[in-house]
N, C-alpha and C positions, 0 to 999 in steps of 0.2 A: 312492706311500705306504701303508701296510698297515694297516687300520681294526680294531679288535677292540670289540667288543660283551658287556658282562653281562647278564646277565638275573634275574631274583629269586632262583633257585635259585643262585646266584652261577658257573653255567654261563659259560665264557668261549668267544667263539667268533671266527675271525679274516674278517673280507671284503675284495676288494679293492676296494669302493665303497663310499660313502656311502650310497647308492641302494638298497642288499640287506640292509641291517641293518632287521629287524625293531621295528616299533613299539613301544614301551614299553621299549624297551633302552638302557641307559647305553651310550655309546660313547666311544673314546677310541683314539688315536693316539702318544702319548708318553707318557713317563714323569712329565714335569709333566701331562699334562691326567690320568693317571691321579689321581694327588695329588691334584688339582683337587676331583675327582670322590670319591676317599677323604676329602677332609675332612668331608664331611658325613653318613659312614658311624659307625656304631658301630664301635670299634675290635675287636668281635669277630667282625667279618664280614669285615677283612684275616686273623685268622686263620684261620677255616674256608677261605676262599678258598687260603690258603698251605698247609692240612694236606689238600684236596682234590689239588693237586699232588701233595704229599708221600709217597703213600701208592701210589701206581701207576707203572707203567713208563711211560715211557721216566723217570721221574723219580725212580724208588726211591732213588737217592744224598741225596735231600732228605729231612730229619728233620721229622716233624711237631714244633709248638710248643705252648705252654699260653697264652702271649703274648708279644708283640714288645715290646723296650725302647722304642719310641716310632713316633711313624707313619711319619717321615720312611724309618725302617727296612725297617719293613712294606713299602711301597709299593716301597720300592729292590728288595727281595729279590722279590717279588708279580711287577713288573714284566723282573726277569732271568728267572724261571720262564716267562714269557709269553712273551720271545722264543726260548725253545726250542720254542714251540708250531710255529712254521714249521717246525723243522730234523727235530723227530720225526716218524716215521711213525705215522698215526694208524689203529688197526684200526677205528675207525667214523667218524663224518666227519671231513672232513679239516678242521684248524684248529678241535675242539674241546677243550676240559682234559676229560678223563675224569673221571666221579664218582671221589669216593674211596670205598673201600669200608671198613665199620668192623674192625679186625682183632680176631680171636675170641679168646677164651681157649685157652690152651695146655691138652692133656687132662692131665688128673693122672693117674698110674701110681697108682690105689690099691692094688695089691697087693703095690707095692714096699716095701721093708723102708727107711725113714727111715737116710740114712746123712750123714756127716760127711766133711769133708776128713782125711787120714790126717795125723795128728799134732798137729791142733788142739786145742784143750782140749775142744769138745764133744766130739770125737771119743774124748778120754782120759775124760770123765764116762760116756760110754754105755758105754765098757769096762767100768769099774769097777759101775754099773748093772747090766749084765748079767750078773756071778758070780751064783751061787745067792744067796750072802749076801749079796749087794749089796753097797753102801757108805756107810759112816757121815759123818755131815756133817764129821768132823774128817779123814777120808779124801780126802773131795773139797777140803778146802780148802787140804790140805797137796801135794795132784795139782796144783790150778791156782793156788795163792796168792789165793786171792780171800776175802772177809769173809763170814759165815754168811748173811749179808741177800742178799749177791749170787748164794750156791749156789741159796739157796731161788727168789729170783727167776726164774734161769735152769732151775732145776727144773720151775716153773710155767709159765715163758713160753716158752721156746725148745722144751723137751721136749714139756709137758702140751699148749700151744697151739698153736705152730706146727707142731710134729712129728705130732702127735696122738696121742704114747706115754699109756700109763697107767702113770701111776707110785707105788709103793705104799712108803707111809711108816708104819715098824715102829719100836717101842723093841726094840735087842739086850737080852740078859741083862743084860749090864753095864748094863742104862738108859740105855746113848746113842741118839741120833735114828740112824736109816739107812733108805736110799732103794733099791729095788730097780724094773726094769723088769717089769711084770705080768708073765707068761707064757702 
C-alpha cells in the first residue's frame, strides 16, 4: 500500500513505507484517511492543494477553483488527483506534487487600435463615431435601438473606460448633442 504525506506547504509526497515519512508531516493511505485529516483543515487548504495540481503538467487538464461545494467533494477530487501522481512522470523528485506557478497577466498590445466584433452594436457605434462629423445621440439610438441613457452609458463605460478611447461631446449647429472619437 502506497502512503502519502503532506507538509505544511501542501507539498504531497508518495512513500513506499511509513518509516520513510519525515516527522511533522501528516500521512494518509486512502481517501477515507485523507477525509479524516481534512476534517480539521480550513476549507481554503483543500482549494490551495487542488490549485497546486490544476496549473502544472501533467495535471493541466484540471481547472483551478475558488471554492468547492463541500468538503466531501473537495477530498474526492484531491484524492483522484493524488492517485495520478504514481502514473505521472515527475520532472524532479518522484511522487512529489509540483508547486503551482501563478499565472501572469497577458501582455496588452498598447499600440493596437481597439476593435469590436464585426456586425456588433459596438462596431456599428464605433463606425458612426469615427466619422469626421461624428454621430448624434438620435443617430446612435436609431442604429442600435437603445434608449438615450444606454447610449451615454455605453460611450462612457465601454468606449471611454474599457477601451480607453477619448470621445468628444459637442453640439451640432442645429443644437443636437453629438459625439465623435477624438483623432
